[in-house]
Steps between C-alpha positions, in 0.01 A plus 500: 500500500787738571620466143174648371520817711812709446416752773451224753841357413661844547331558832606162637855536376580870562244599757738544794745700290217715371377560854844623605537724199155656552571546873823688421327710237220588744753590772710716268188664353363579843834634616541722197148641533500555872863603568453868394179523694570336838875452496664200659174370640439388143741217564248336733223544250717358221586195709137450583388535138769260377420246765130514440553470123718194550243335729219567254692374197637195682158405634365521143772270377428253780130509425561424133735218600242347736220522245723346235587209730138440582390499140795313364 
């Protein structure tokens, strides 16, 4: 079944790497937007945004993996 769905294959293979990349991008984006406004407190917001993004993306990858294992 995995051979029929290219996106599913990509999520299962590169999901964790993608979660890390998106988390870093969210952290850097948050830092660059908030640094001129609130100063060094933006570091805390950037860490929170990156951590939350990683958790959300990683949980999606785990959910896809569980559903794939149940169906397959």
